[in-house]
A tleap script that builds the chain and sets N, CA, C and O, in Angstrom:
source leaprc.protein.ff14SB
mol = sequence {
  NPRO ASP GLY PRO LEU PHE PRO GLY LYS PRO
  GLY CYS PRO GLY SER PRO THR LYS PRO ALA
  ASN PRO VAL LEU PRO VAL SER PRO GLY LYS
  PRO LEU GLY PRO ASP ASN PRO VAL ALA PRO
  LEU SER PRO CYS CYS PRO CYS ALA PRO GLY
  TRP PRO ILE GLU PRO GLY CYS PRO GLY ASN
  PRO VAL ALA PRO CYS CYS PRO GLY LEU PRO
  GLU ASN PRO LEU ALA PRO PHE SER PRO CYS
  ALA PRO VAL ALA PRO VAL PRO PRO VAL ALA
  PRO ALA THR PRO GLY LEU PRO ALA LYS PRO
  CYS GLU PRO GLY GLU PRO VAL SER PRO GLY
  LYS PRO PHE ASP PRO ASP GLY PRO ALA ARG
  PRO GLY LYS PRO THR ASP CPRO
}
set mol.1.N position { 2.490 -16.074 0.331 }
set mol.1.CA position { 2.169 -17.511 0.249 }
set mol.1.C position { 3.272 -18.408 0.796 }
set mol.1.O position { 3.014 -19.556 1.160 }
set mol.2.N position { 4.518 -17.885 0.856 }
set mol.2.CA position { 5.615 -18.707 1.353 }
set mol.2.C position { 5.904 -18.443 2.822 }
set mol.2.O position { 6.827 -19.036 3.381 }
set mol.3.N position { 5.141 -17.573 3.455 }
set mol.3.CA position { 5.413 -17.253 4.841 }
set mol.3.C position { 4.829 -18.276 5.776 }
set mol.3.O position { 4.253 -19.271 5.336 }
set mol.4.N position { 4.976 -18.037 7.085 }
set mol.4.CA position { 4.433 -18.996 8.053 }
set mol.4.C position { 2.915 -18.986 8.023 }
set mol.4.O position { 2.286 -17.967 7.736 }
set mol.5.N position { 2.345 -20.139 8.324 }
set mol.5.CA position { 0.897 -20.264 8.327 }
set mol.5.C position { 0.341 -19.772 9.646 }
set mol.5.O position { 1.038 -19.729 10.660 }
set mol.6.N position { -0.928 -19.402 9.613 }
set mol.6.CA position { -1.588 -19.010 10.845 }
set mol.6.C position { -1.767 -20.242 11.725 }
set mol.6.O position { -1.952 -21.345 11.211 }
set mol.7.N position { -1.715 -20.068 13.049 }
set mol.7.CA position { -1.977 -21.229 13.904 }
set mol.7.C position { -3.416 -21.698 13.734 }
set mol.7.O position { -4.320 -20.913 13.448 }
set mol.8.N position { -3.599 -22.992 13.918 }
set mol.8.CA position { -4.925 -23.563 13.723 }
set mol.8.C position { -5.907 -23.078 14.768 }
set mol.8.O position { -5.525 -22.696 15.874 }
set mol.9.N position { -7.181 -23.097 14.402 }
set mol.9.CA position { -8.227 -22.726 15.342 }
set mol.9.C position { -8.658 -23.961 16.119 }
set mol.9.O position { -8.604 -25.071 15.588 }
set mol.10.N position { -9.088 -23.789 17.378 }
set mol.10.CA position { -9.574 -24.962 18.113 }
set mol.10.C position { -10.834 -25.512 17.463 }
set mol.10.O position { -11.606 -24.787 16.836 }
set mol.11.N position { -11.015 -26.817 17.633 }
set mol.11.CA position { -12.159 -27.469 17.014 }
set mol.11.C position { -13.464 -27.064 17.673 }
set mol.11.O position { -13.472 -26.448 18.739 }
set mol.12.N position { -14.572 -27.418 17.022 }
set mol.12.CA position { -15.885 -27.112 17.568 }
set mol.12.C position { -16.138 -27.987 18.796 }
set mol.12.O position { -15.512 -29.036 18.946 }
set mol.13.N position { -17.058 -27.560 19.683 }
set mol.13.CA position { -17.379 -28.401 20.842 }
set mol.13.C position { -17.864 -29.781 20.394 }
set mol.13.O position { -18.672 -29.907 19.475 }
set mol.14.N position { -17.353 -30.797 21.062 }
set mol.14.CA position { -17.754 -32.156 20.725 }
set mol.14.C position { -16.894 -32.804 19.669 }
set mol.14.O position { -17.113 -33.968 19.335 }
set mol.15.N position { -15.903 -32.076 19.121 }
set mol.15.CA position { -15.021 -32.672 18.121 }
set mol.15.C position { -13.588 -32.547 18.617 }
set mol.15.O position { -13.294 -31.677 19.437 }
set mol.16.N position { -12.704 -33.393 18.138 }
set mol.16.CA position { -11.310 -33.284 18.581 }
set mol.16.C position { -10.714 -31.941 18.159 }
set mol.16.O position { -11.063 -31.386 17.117 }
set mol.17.N position { -9.823 -31.445 18.983 }
set mol.17.CA position { -9.207 -30.147 18.699 }
set mol.17.C position { -8.334 -30.243 17.453 }
set mol.17.O position { -7.544 -31.173 17.289 }
set mol.18.N position { -8.501 -29.260 16.590 }
set mol.18.CA position { -7.697 -29.233 15.371 }
set mol.18.C position { -6.271 -28.836 15.729 }
set mol.18.O position { -6.077 -27.835 16.419 }
set mol.19.N position { -5.273 -29.585 15.287 }
set mol.19.CA position { -3.899 -29.203 15.622 }
set mol.19.C position { -3.484 -27.950 14.855 }
set mol.19.O position { -4.031 -27.630 13.800 }
set mol.20.N position { -2.514 -27.263 15.415 }
set mol.20.CA position { -2.019 -26.054 14.759 }
set mol.20.C position { -1.292 -26.420 13.473 }
set mol.20.O position { -0.701 -27.493 13.356 }
set mol.21.N position { -1.349 -25.505 12.514 }
set mol.21.CA position { -0.650 -25.734 11.257 }
set mol.21.C position { 0.857 -25.686 11.488 }
set mol.21.O position { 1.332 -24.901 12.309 }
set mol.22.N position { 1.606 -26.508 10.778 }
set mol.22.CA position { 3.063 -26.434 10.931 }
set mol.22.C position { 3.590 -25.117 10.360 }
set mol.22.O position { 3.080 -24.612 9.360 }
set mol.23.N position { 4.603 -24.577 11.004 }
set mol.23.CA position { 5.219 -23.342 10.530 }
set mol.23.C position { 6.239 -23.706 9.463 }
set mol.23.O position { 7.172 -24.471 9.708 }
set mol.24.N position { 6.045 -23.146 8.279 }
set mol.24.CA position { 6.943 -23.447 7.176 }
set mol.24.C position { 8.090 -22.440 7.154 }
set mol.24.O position { 7.922 -21.307 7.604 }
set mol.25.N position { 9.246 -22.835 6.639 }
set mol.25.CA position { 10.335 -21.863 6.529 }
set mol.25.C position { 9.982 -20.775 5.524 }
set mol.25.O position { 9.255 -21.010 4.559 }
set mol.26.N position { 10.504 -19.595 5.769 }
set mol.26.CA position { 10.210 -18.474 4.891 }
set mol.26.C position { 11.037 -18.612 3.623 }
set mol.26.O position { 12.213 -18.974 3.658 }
set mol.27.N position { 10.394 -18.315 2.508 }
set mol.27.CA position { 11.100 -18.400 1.238 }
set mol.27.C position { 12.199 -17.347 1.172 }
set mol.27.O position { 11.968 -16.200 1.556 }
set mol.28.N position { 13.385 -17.707 0.697 }
set mol.28.CA position { 14.435 -16.691 0.594 }
set mol.28.C position { 14.177 -15.682 -0.507 }
set mol.28.O position { 14.886 -14.680 -0.608 }
set mol.29.N position { 13.168 -15.933 -1.337 }
set mol.29.CA position { 12.919 -14.999 -2.430 }
set mol.29.C position { 12.060 -13.815 -2.044 }
set mol.29.O position { 11.939 -12.859 -2.810 }
set mol.30.N position { 11.450 -13.867 -0.846 }
set mol.30.CA position { 10.597 -12.750 -0.453 }
set mol.30.C position { 11.449 -11.570 -0.009 }
set mol.30.O position { 12.552 -11.766 0.499 }
set mol.31.N position { 10.955 -10.340 -0.193 }
set mol.31.CA position { 11.730 -9.188 0.272 }
set mol.31.C position { 11.777 -9.137 1.785 }
set mol.31.O position { 10.882 -9.623 2.475 }
set mol.32.N position { 12.826 -8.546 2.271 }
set mol.32.CA position { 12.986 -8.407 3.711 }
set mol.32.C position { 11.863 -7.548 4.265 }
set mol.32.O position { 11.531 -6.508 3.695 }
set mol.33.N position { 11.281 -7.976 5.365 }
set mol.33.CA position { 10.191 -7.216 5.952 }
set mol.33.C position { 9.730 -7.867 7.227 }
set mol.33.O position { 10.310 -8.862 7.661 }
set mol.34.N position { 8.677 -7.315 7.846 }
set mol.34.CA position { 8.198 -7.886 9.105 }
set mol.34.C position { 7.769 -9.343 8.976 }
set mol.34.O position { 7.877 -10.111 9.931 }
set mol.35.N position { 7.275 -9.727 7.782 }
set mol.35.CA position { 6.842 -11.109 7.617 }
set mol.35.C position { 7.963 -12.003 7.115 }
set mol.35.O position { 7.742 -13.196 6.905 }
set mol.36.N position { 9.136 -11.475 6.922 }
set mol.36.CA position { 10.247 -12.276 6.419 }
set mol.36.C position { 11.558 -11.671 6.914 }
set mol.36.O position { 12.317 -11.111 6.122 }
set mol.37.N position { 11.836 -11.780 8.234 }
set mol.37.CA position { 13.036 -11.123 8.755 }
set mol.37.C position { 14.330 -11.833 8.416 }
set mol.37.O position { 15.405 -11.303 8.700 }
set mol.38.N position { 14.265 -13.014 7.820 }
set mol.38.CA position { 15.497 -13.741 7.549 }
set mol.38.C position { 15.810 -13.816 6.070 }
set mol.38.O position { 16.704 -14.561 5.667 }
set mol.39.N position { 15.093 -13.057 5.248 }
set mol.39.CA position { 15.378 -13.087 3.818 }
set mol.39.C position { 16.727 -12.437 3.544 }
set mol.39.O position { 17.165 -11.566 4.295 }
set mol.40.N position { 17.383 -12.859 2.470 }
set mol.40.CA position { 18.653 -12.211 2.140 }
set mol.40.C position { 18.424 -10.741 1.811 }
set mol.40.O position { 17.404 -10.367 1.232 }
set mol.41.N position { 19.395 -9.918 2.193 }
set mol.41.CA position { 19.256 -8.491 1.964 }
set mol.41.C position { 19.402 -8.184 0.485 }
set mol.41.O position { 20.251 -8.750 -0.204 }
set mol.42.N position { 18.567 -7.287 0.014 }
set mol.42.CA position { 18.636 -6.932 -1.397 }
set mol.42.C position { 19.779 -5.948 -1.615 }
set mol.42.O position { 20.038 -5.101 -0.760 }
set mol.43.N position { 20.457 -6.051 -2.738 }
set mol.43.CA position { 21.536 -5.097 -2.998 }
set mol.43.C position { 20.958 -3.734 -3.345 }
set mol.43.O position { 19.862 -3.624 -3.894 }
set mol.44.N position { 21.717 -2.705 -3.012 }
set mol.44.CA position { 21.280 -1.361 -3.344 }
set mol.44.C position { 21.921 -0.925 -4.651 }
set mol.44.O position { 22.798 -1.583 -5.211 }
set mol.45.N position { 21.433 0.219 -5.102 }
set mol.45.CA position { 21.828 0.622 -6.441 }
set mol.45.C position { 23.294 1.036 -6.490 }
set mol.45.O position { 23.828 1.536 -5.500 }
set mol.46.N position { 23.941 0.837 -7.618 }
set mol.46.CA position { 25.293 1.377 -7.765 }
set mol.46.C position { 25.210 2.883 -7.982 }
set mol.46.O position { 24.369 3.372 -8.736 }
set mol.47.N position { 26.078 3.592 -7.322 }
set mol.47.CA position { 26.025 5.043 -7.415 }
set mol.47.C position { 26.804 5.526 -8.628 }
set mol.47.O position { 27.867 5.000 -8.958 }
set mol.48.N position { 26.258 6.525 -9.272 }
set mol.48.CA position { 26.957 7.143 -10.384 }
set mol.48.C position { 28.150 7.937 -9.855 }
set mol.48.O position { 28.144 8.354 -8.697 }
set mol.49.N position { 29.163 8.149 -10.678 }
set mol.49.CA position { 30.335 8.904 -10.211 }
set mol.49.C position { 29.927 10.296 -9.731 }
set mol.49.O position { 29.135 10.990 -10.369 }
set mol.50.N position { 30.489 10.678 -8.596 }
set mol.50.CA position { 30.218 12.001 -8.060 }
set mol.50.C position { 29.063 12.064 -7.096 }
set mol.50.O position { 28.876 13.077 -6.421 }
set mol.51.N position { 28.275 10.997 -7.015 }
set mol.51.CA position { 27.153 11.013 -6.082 }
set mol.51.C position { 27.611 10.463 -4.742 }
set mol.51.O position { 28.378 9.501 -4.704 }
set mol.52.N position { 27.155 11.053 -3.638 }
set mol.52.CA position { 27.591 10.564 -2.327 }
set mol.52.C position { 26.939 9.227 -1.992 }
set mol.52.O position { 25.819 8.932 -2.407 }
set mol.53.N position { 27.685 8.428 -1.224 }
set mol.53.CA position { 27.167 7.151 -0.744 }
set mol.53.C position { 26.419 7.417 0.560 }
set mol.53.O position { 26.953 8.059 1.464 }
set mol.54.N position { 25.206 6.932 0.656 }
set mol.54.CA position { 24.439 7.067 1.885 }
set mol.54.C position { 24.110 5.679 2.406 }
set mol.54.O position { 23.787 4.786 1.623 }
set mol.55.N position { 24.188 5.484 3.723 }
set mol.55.CA position { 23.842 4.165 4.255 }
set mol.55.C position { 22.334 3.959 4.224 }
set mol.55.O position { 21.545 4.876 4.447 }
set mol.56.N position { 21.980 2.741 3.944 }
set mol.56.CA position { 20.576 2.376 4.050 }
set mol.56.C position { 19.818 2.573 2.757 }
set mol.56.O position { 20.038 3.535 2.020 }
set mol.57.N position { 18.926 1.643 2.501 }
set mol.57.CA position { 18.012 1.745 1.384 }
set mol.57.C position { 16.858 0.811 1.678 }
set mol.57.O position { 16.985 -0.041 2.556 }
set mol.58.N position { 15.733 0.932 0.982 }
set mol.58.CA position { 14.591 0.060 1.287 }
set mol.58.C position { 14.963 -1.412 1.182 }
set mol.58.O position { 15.504 -1.847 0.165 }
set mol.59.N position { 14.680 -2.168 2.216 }
set mol.59.CA position { 14.963 -3.592 2.215 }
set mol.59.C position { 16.347 -3.955 2.697 }
set mol.59.O position { 16.616 -5.135 2.924 }
set mol.60.N position { 17.234 -2.997 2.863 }
set mol.60.CA position { 18.605 -3.308 3.258 }
set mol.60.C position { 19.176 -2.116 4.011 }
set mol.60.O position { 19.852 -1.278 3.415 }
set mol.61.N position { 18.912 -2.026 5.331 }
set mol.61.CA position { 19.293 -0.818 6.063 }
set mol.61.C position { 20.783 -0.636 6.266 }
set mol.61.O position { 21.203 0.409 6.764 }
set mol.62.N position { 21.599 -1.614 5.900 }
set mol.62.CA position { 23.034 -1.462 6.139 }
set mol.62.C position { 23.838 -1.358 4.860 }
set mol.62.O position { 25.056 -1.190 4.922 }
set mol.63.N position { 23.211 -1.450 3.716 }
set mol.63.CA position { 23.958 -1.406 2.462 }
set mol.63.C position { 24.111 0.033 1.988 }
set mol.63.O position { 23.260 0.873 2.277 }
set mol.64.N position { 25.188 0.325 1.263 }
set mol.64.CA position { 25.312 1.670 0.711 }
set mol.64.C position { 24.290 1.882 -0.393 }
set mol.64.O position { 23.965 0.967 -1.149 }
set mol.65.N position { 23.805 3.078 -0.468 }
set mol.65.CA position { 22.821 3.375 -1.495 }
set mol.65.C position { 22.944 4.835 -1.853 }
set mol.65.O position { 23.189 5.685 -0.998 }
set mol.66.N position { 22.771 5.111 -3.120 }
set mol.66.CA position { 22.849 6.499 -3.535 }
set mol.66.C position { 21.476 7.138 -3.419 }
set mol.66.O position { 20.464 6.465 -3.613 }
set mol.67.N position { 21.426 8.433 -3.105 }
set mol.67.CA position { 20.127 9.085 -3.010 }
set mol.67.C position { 19.537 9.325 -4.384 }
set mol.67.O position { 20.247 9.346 -5.390 }
set mol.68.N position { 18.236 9.504 -4.411 }
set mol.68.CA position { 17.607 9.847 -5.676 }
set mol.68.C position { 17.974 11.262 -6.099 }
set mol.68.O position { 18.348 12.098 -5.277 }
set mol.69.N position { 17.862 11.507 -7.367 }
set mol.69.CA position { 18.125 12.848 -7.863 }
set mol.69.C position { 17.001 13.783 -7.439 }
set mol.69.O position { 15.914 13.319 -7.094 }
set mol.70.N position { 17.241 15.100 -7.459 }
set mol.70.CA position { 16.159 16.021 -7.096 }
set mol.70.C position { 14.908 15.827 -7.948 }
set mol.70.O position { 13.791 15.995 -7.459 }
set mol.71.N position { 15.091 15.475 -9.214 }
set mol.71.CA position { 13.922 15.259 -10.059 }
set mol.71.C position { 13.310 13.883 -9.823 }
set mol.71.O position { 12.204 13.610 -10.289 }
set mol.72.N position { 14.008 13.028 -9.115 }
set mol.72.CA position { 13.536 11.660 -8.952 }
set mol.72.C position { 13.913 11.180 -7.559 }
set mol.72.O position { 14.750 10.287 -7.430 }
set mol.73.N position { 13.310 11.756 -6.498 }
set mol.73.CA position { 13.746 11.393 -5.147 }
set mol.73.C position { 13.286 10.019 -4.703 }
set mol.73.O position { 13.724 9.531 -3.661 }
set mol.74.N position { 12.415 9.384 -5.470 }
set mol.74.CA position { 11.877 8.102 -5.027 }
set mol.74.C position { 12.461 6.937 -5.803 }
set mol.74.O position { 11.812 5.898 -5.924 }
set mol.75.N position { 13.659 7.078 -6.326 }
set mol.75.CA position { 14.251 6.001 -7.109 }
set mol.75.C position { 15.602 5.616 -6.541 }
set mol.75.O position { 16.614 5.759 -7.228 }
set mol.76.N position { 15.653 5.119 -5.272 }
set mol.76.CA position { 16.960 4.752 -4.723 }
set mol.76.C position { 17.553 3.508 -5.353 }
set mol.76.O position { 18.758 3.287 -5.231 }
set mol.77.N position { 16.750 2.675 -6.031 }
set mol.77.CA position { 17.298 1.478 -6.648 }
set mol.77.C position { 17.772 1.730 -8.074 }
set mol.77.O position { 18.367 0.845 -8.689 }
set mol.78.N position { 17.519 2.920 -8.609 }
set mol.78.CA position { 17.972 3.213 -9.959 }
set mol.78.C position { 19.476 3.474 -9.937 }
set mol.78.O position { 20.029 3.777 -8.880 }
set mol.79.N position { 20.141 3.362 -11.077 }
set mol.79.CA position { 21.576 3.671 -11.100 }
set mol.79.C position { 21.848 5.170 -11.053 }
set mol.79.O position { 22.891 5.630 -11.516 }
set mol.80.N position { 20.923 5.920 -10.501 }
set mol.80.CA position { 21.106 7.351 -10.304 }
set mol.80.C position { 21.275 8.083 -11.622 }
set mol.80.O position { 22.007 9.070 -11.691 }
set mol.81.N position { 20.620 7.623 -12.652 }
set mol.81.CA position { 20.594 8.355 -13.908 }
set mol.81.C position { 19.408 9.307 -13.885 }
set mol.81.O position { 18.379 9.003 -13.281 }
set mol.82.N position { 19.544 10.446 -14.531 }
set mol.82.CA position { 18.415 11.372 -14.519 }
set mol.82.C position { 17.178 10.734 -15.148 }
set mol.82.O position { 17.267 9.938 -16.082 }
set mol.83.N position { 16.050 11.101 -14.615 }
set mol.83.CA position { 14.808 10.577 -15.175 }
set mol.83.C position { 14.547 11.269 -16.502 }
set mol.83.O position { 14.974 12.402 -16.726 }
set mol.84.N position { 13.838 10.567 -17.376 }
set mol.84.CA position { 13.532 11.128 -18.684 }
set mol.84.C position { 12.578 12.306 -18.519 }
set mol.84.O position { 11.635 12.229 -17.732 }
set mol.85.N position { 12.810 13.387 -19.245 }
set mol.85.CA position { 11.894 14.526 -19.118 }
set mol.85.C position { 10.510 14.175 -19.656 }
set mol.85.O position { 10.363 13.414 -20.612 }
set mol.86.N position { 9.529 14.740 -19.027 }
set mol.86.CA position { 8.159 14.493 -19.460 }
set mol.86.C position { 7.872 15.365 -20.673 }
set mol.86.O position { 8.101 16.573 -20.620 }
set mol.87.N position { 7.371 14.781 -21.778 }
set mol.87.CA position { 7.083 15.615 -22.950 }
set mol.87.C position { 5.979 16.614 -22.630 }
set mol.87.O position { 5.057 16.305 -21.876 }
set mol.88.N position { 6.072 17.806 -23.200 }
set mol.88.CA position { 5.028 18.799 -22.918 }
set mol.88.C position { 3.689 18.350 -23.477 }
set mol.88.O position { 3.610 17.710 -24.526 }
set mol.89.N position { 2.661 18.697 -22.764 }
set mol.89.CA position { 1.314 18.330 -23.182 }
set mol.89.C position { 0.804 19.385 -24.149 }
set mol.89.O position { 0.912 20.583 -23.885 }
set mol.90.N position { 0.247 18.938 -25.273 }
set mol.90.CA position { -0.289 19.871 -26.254 }
set mol.90.C position { -1.501 20.586 -25.674 }
set mol.90.O position { -2.283 19.983 -24.940 }
set mol.91.N position { -1.664 21.866 -25.997 }
set mol.91.CA position { -2.841 22.565 -25.462 }
set mol.91.C position { -4.125 21.950 -25.997 }
set mol.91.O position { -4.195 21.505 -27.142 }
set mol.92.N position { -5.115 21.936 -25.156 }
set mol.92.CA position { -6.389 21.331 -25.538 }
set mol.92.C position { -7.088 22.211 -26.564 }
set mol.92.O position { -7.067 23.439 -26.483 }
set mol.93.N position { -7.704 21.547 -27.526 }
set mol.93.CA position { -8.462 22.299 -28.520 }
set mol.93.C position { -9.794 22.704 -27.921 }
set mol.93.O position { -10.405 21.932 -27.181 }
set mol.94.N position { -10.251 23.911 -28.236 }
set mol.94.CA position { -11.536 24.324 -27.659 }
set mol.94.C position { -12.666 23.450 -28.171 }
set mol.94.O position { -12.762 23.172 -29.366 }
set mol.95.N position { -13.509 23.026 -27.266 }
set mol.95.CA position { -14.621 22.160 -27.641 }
set mol.95.C position { -15.908 22.945 -27.781 }
set mol.95.O position { -15.911 24.174 -27.844 }
set mol.96.N position { -16.985 22.214 -27.827 }
set mol.96.CA position { -18.289 22.839 -27.937 }
set mol.96.C position { -18.652 23.500 -26.615 }
set mol.96.O position { -18.188 23.072 -25.559 }
set mol.97.N position { -19.476 24.535 -26.667 }
set mol.97.CA position { -19.895 25.145 -25.398 }
set mol.97.C position { -20.696 24.163 -24.566 }
set mol.97.O position { -21.365 23.273 -25.092 }
set mol.98.N position { -20.616 24.342 -23.270 }
set mol.98.CA position { -21.299 23.423 -22.366 }
set mol.98.C position { -22.806 23.527 -22.557 }
set mol.98.O position { -23.366 24.614 -22.699 }
set mol.99.N position { -23.442 22.359 -22.556 }
set mol.99.CA position { -24.891 22.325 -22.712 }
set mol.99.C position { -25.538 22.552 -21.349 }
set mol.99.O position { -25.150 21.916 -20.369 }
set mol.100.N position { -26.517 23.448 -21.277 }
set mol.100.CA position { -27.149 23.663 -19.971 }
set mol.100.C position { -27.878 22.417 -19.513 }
set mol.100.O position { -28.433 21.672 -20.320 }
set mol.101.N position { -27.870 22.201 -18.209 }
set mol.101.CA position { -28.512 21.019 -17.655 }
set mol.101.C position { -30.021 21.174 -17.698 }
set mol.101.O position { -30.563 22.277 -17.631 }
set mol.102.N position { -30.673 20.037 -17.813 }
set mol.102.CA position { -32.126 20.047 -17.738 }
set mol.102.C position { -32.541 20.295 -16.295 }
set mol.102.O position { -31.895 19.790 -15.376 }
set mol.103.N position { -33.611 21.066 -16.075 }
set mol.103.CA position { -34.044 21.265 -14.687 }
set mol.103.C position { -34.548 19.967 -14.088 }
set mol.103.O position { -35.379 19.276 -14.678 }
set mol.104.N position { -34.043 19.646 -12.923 }
set mol.104.CA position { -34.451 18.418 -12.251 }
set mol.104.C position { -35.403 18.711 -11.116 }
set mol.104.O position { -35.741 19.864 -10.848 }
set mol.105.N position { -35.830 17.653 -10.452 }
set mol.105.CA position { -36.717 17.833 -9.318 }
set mol.105.C position { -35.913 18.357 -8.132 }
set mol.105.O position { -34.738 18.028 -7.972 }
set mol.106.N position { -36.554 19.168 -7.310 }
set mol.106.CA position { -35.818 19.684 -6.147 }
set mol.106.C position { -35.452 18.562 -5.188 }
set mol.106.O position { -36.172 17.573 -5.057 }
set mol.107.N position { -34.327 18.735 -4.528 }
set mol.107.CA position { -33.862 17.728 -3.584 }
set mol.107.C position { -34.648 17.873 -2.289 }
set mol.107.O position { -34.886 18.983 -1.812 }
set mol.108.N position { -35.046 16.736 -1.728 }
set mol.108.CA position { -35.785 16.769 -0.471 }
set mol.108.C position { -34.869 17.251 0.647 }
set mol.108.O position { -33.742 16.773 0.773 }
set mol.109.N position { -35.341 18.192 1.457 }
set mol.109.CA position { -34.466 18.664 2.539 }
set mol.109.C position { -34.269 17.645 3.639 }
set mol.109.O position { -33.372 17.811 4.466 }
set mol.110.N position { -35.080 16.584 3.682 }
set mol.110.CA position { -34.932 15.575 4.721 }
set mol.110.C position { -35.564 16.028 6.024 }
set mol.110.O position { -35.984 17.176 6.177 }
set mol.111.N position { -35.616 15.108 6.939 }
set mol.111.CA position { -36.208 15.421 8.234 }
set mol.111.C position { -35.190 16.149 9.108 }
set mol.111.O position { -33.996 15.854 9.051 }
set mol.112.N position { -35.657 17.096 9.914 }
set mol.112.CA position { -34.718 17.760 10.831 }
set mol.112.C position { -34.245 16.796 11.903 }
set mol.112.O position { -34.964 15.878 12.296 }
set mol.113.N position { -33.031 17.018 12.368 }
set mol.113.CA position { -32.463 16.141 13.382 }
set mol.113.C position { -33.135 16.401 14.723 }
set mol.113.O position { -33.270 17.546 15.155 }
set mol.114.N position { -33.551 15.327 15.370 }
set mol.114.CA position { -34.195 15.423 16.679 }
set mol.114.C position { -33.278 14.764 17.697 }
set mol.114.O position { -33.214 13.536 17.754 }
set mol.115.N position { -32.554 15.560 18.518 }
set mol.115.CA position { -31.622 14.929 19.470 }
set mol.115.C position { -32.332 14.090 20.519 }
set mol.115.O position { -31.713 13.220 21.131 }
set mol.116.N position { -33.614 14.333 20.740 }
set mol.116.CA position { -34.347 13.559 21.743 }
set mol.116.C position { -35.144 12.425 21.120 }
set mol.116.O position { -35.940 11.778 21.801 }
set mol.117.N position { -34.940 12.182 19.846 }
set mol.117.CA position { -35.709 11.145 19.168 }
set mol.117.C position { -35.218 9.762 19.547 }
set mol.117.O position { -34.236 9.621 20.276 }
set mol.118.N position { -35.907 8.732 19.046 }
set mol.118.CA position { -35.506 7.363 19.388 }
set mol.118.C position { -34.186 7.003 18.712 }
set mol.118.O position { -33.890 7.453 17.605 }
set mol.119.N position { -33.412 6.192 19.398 }
set mol.119.CA position { -32.143 5.737 18.844 }
set mol.119.C position { -32.393 4.597 17.867 }
set mol.119.O position { -33.347 3.833 18.015 }
set mol.120.N position { -31.528 4.493 16.874 }
set mol.120.CA position { -31.643 3.384 15.932 }
set mol.120.C position { -31.250 2.096 16.638 }
set mol.120.O position { -30.312 2.086 17.435 }
set mol.121.N position { -31.958 1.013 16.351 }
set mol.121.CA position { -31.591 -0.244 17.017 }
set mol.121.C position { -30.220 -0.713 16.550 }
set mol.121.O position { -29.878 -0.606 15.372 }
set mol.122.N position { -29.452 -1.229 17.483 }
set mol.122.CA position { -28.133 -1.728 17.135 }
set mol.122.C position { -28.218 -3.100 16.490 }
set mol.122.O position { -29.267 -3.743 16.490 }
set mol.123.N position { -27.100 -3.531 15.943 }
set mol.123.CA position { -27.036 -4.857 15.340 }
set mol.123.C position { -26.908 -5.903 16.445 }
set mol.123.O position { -26.281 -5.639 17.471 }
set mol.124.N position { -27.482 -7.068 16.255 }
set mol.124.CA position { -27.315 -8.114 17.273 }
set mol.124.C position { -25.856 -8.558 17.335 }
set mol.124.O position { -25.149 -8.573 16.328 }
set mol.125.N position { -25.431 -8.914 18.523 }
set mol.125.CA position { -24.049 -9.357 18.681 }
set mol.125.C position { -23.877 -10.722 18.044 }
set mol.125.O position { -24.815 -11.513 17.941 }
set mol.126.N position { -22.658 -10.971 17.624 }
set mol.126.CA position { -22.339 -12.236 16.973 }
set mol.126.C position { -21.820 -13.198 18.043 }
set mol.126.O position { -20.728 -13.003 18.577 }
set mol.127.N position { -22.592 -14.223 18.350 }
set mol.127.CA position { -22.104 -15.128 19.414 }
set mol.127.C position { -20.843 -15.852 18.975 }
set mol.127.O position { -20.293 -16.649 19.735 }
savepdb mol mol.pdb
quit
């Protein structure tokens, strides 16, 4: 919503041409990206002791950033603390036996494909 506006469309025939929308400055609060190349670079995560510093992180290709842990490779913005272990899932209790399905009507096989048959009419073009 804070990015530049789309240029205006020309007016309809017989009416004055609509002027283009003014280009607004990009908000500094948006993350760096193709739609906001001038946003301030986001800081990368502080590395825990013993972890190597690697250049680059999402949103800031020149800042130092620590890599994610093997258990958490997608957390470059975290302070490189181990992710919490997932609690084990309790085994499922056996339920009732599956109820047999009611017999339904047979499925229609449909018409065979005719490569020489008539083509479906196309949609009219949008003027």
